[in-house]
C-alpha positions in Angstrom: 37.9 127.4 105.8 40.1 125.0 107.9 43.2 125.9 106.1 42.7 129.6 106.5 42.4 129.1 110.2 45.4 127.0 110.5 47.4 129.6 108.5 46.1 132.3 110.8 47.0 130.4 113.9 50.5 129.7 112.6 51.0 133.5 111.8 49.9 134.5 115.2 52.2 131.9 116.8 55.1 133.4 114.9 54.4 136.7 116.0 54.0 135.8 119.6 57.2 133.9 119.3 59.1 137.0 117.7 57.7 139.3 120.5 58.8 136.9 123.2 62.4 136.6 121.7 62.7 140.2 121.4 61.6 140.8 125.1 64.1 138.0 126.1 66.9 139.8 124.4 66.0 143.0 125.8 65.8 141.8 129.3 69.0 139.8 128.9 
């Protein structure tokens, strides 16, 4: 299903963004 793939990709993107954000804060 195309909709499911799109939702999964968005979720992964959010997770990666959160991890990068936390990493940036810890380094800063």
